[in-house]
N, C-alpha and C positions, 0 to 999 in steps of 0.2 A: 527023516530029519525033523527035529523038534523046532516048533515055532518059538521065536523070541518076541518079547514085548518091546515096542519102539521106545527108545530112550527119550526122544522128543515128545512122545505122547505122555510119558510119565512126568517129564519136566513141565509140560503145559498144564497138566492137571494139578501138580503141586503148586505151581506159580498162580494158577487160577484160584485155588483155595486160599493161599497166602494173600493174594491181592484183595479178595472179597472180605477178609478179616482185618485188613490194614488199610482200607481205602481212605479212612478218615485222617491218617497221619501223613498222607502225601506219597508214601513209598508205594502204595497200591497202584498208583498211576503207572509207574515204571513197570511194576510186576504184571499189570494187566496187558500192557503192550507186548511184553515178552511172552506172556501166556498165549496171546493171539498169534504171534509169529511162530512160536514152537508148536502150537496147535495146528496151524496150516501145514507146517513142515511134517508133523507127525501124521496128519491125514493123508498127505501125498505119499509118504513112505508106506503107510499101510495099504493104500489103494494101489500103489505101484507093484507091490509084491505080497498079495494077501495070503499066499501059500507059505510064506516064510516069516512074516511079521504080523503081530497082533497089536491091539491097543487102540482100535478105532474109537471105542467109547471113551477112553481116557482123553484122547486128543480132542474129541468133540466136546466133552465136558469142560476141559481146560479152555478151549476156544470160547465157549458160551460164557463161562465165568469171567473170562477176560473182557469180553464185550460188555457184560453187565456192569462190571466194575468201572470200566472206562466211561460208560454212560452215566453211572452214579457220580463219578468224579467230575465230569463235565457239568452235570446239572448242579452239583454242589457249588462249583466254582461260579456258575452263572447266577444262581439264585441266592447264594450266601456270601461267597467271597467278594464279588464285585461290589454289592451294596455295602458290605462291611468295610471295604477299602475306602469307599467314598465317605462313609461316616467317620472313620478314623482320620481321614485327610482333613475334614472340617474341624474335628477336635484339635488336631495339631495346629491348624491355622489359628484357631482361637487362643490356644496356649501361647504361641509365638507372639500374637498380637498383644496379649496381656503382659508378656515379658518385656516387649518393646515399650509399652506404656509405663511399666514400672521403672525401666531404665531411664526413660526420658524424665519422669517425675523425680527420680533420685538425683539426676544430674543438674536439675534446675535449682 
């Protein structure tokens, strides 16, 4: 009987590569979570029936790429996203304050 490659392992690997190349646009976050989930399922599938299913390396690589992308996304959100959000919040407060001052001075 010929061995088949686990579909979950292939999906995990493909999603892992796609997530690492697109982490900066936000879609990589979802893809990394799917790569991790499919990687775990693929690893279990290969370990459960090693005489029928191959793809352990693909599943492991997809899992690792998913974890790396997830870590990069979380670090980017903490070190870039949150400070940027606070800066923009202050800028918008200043803009609205200036608009209110303009409106008050025009109405008088």
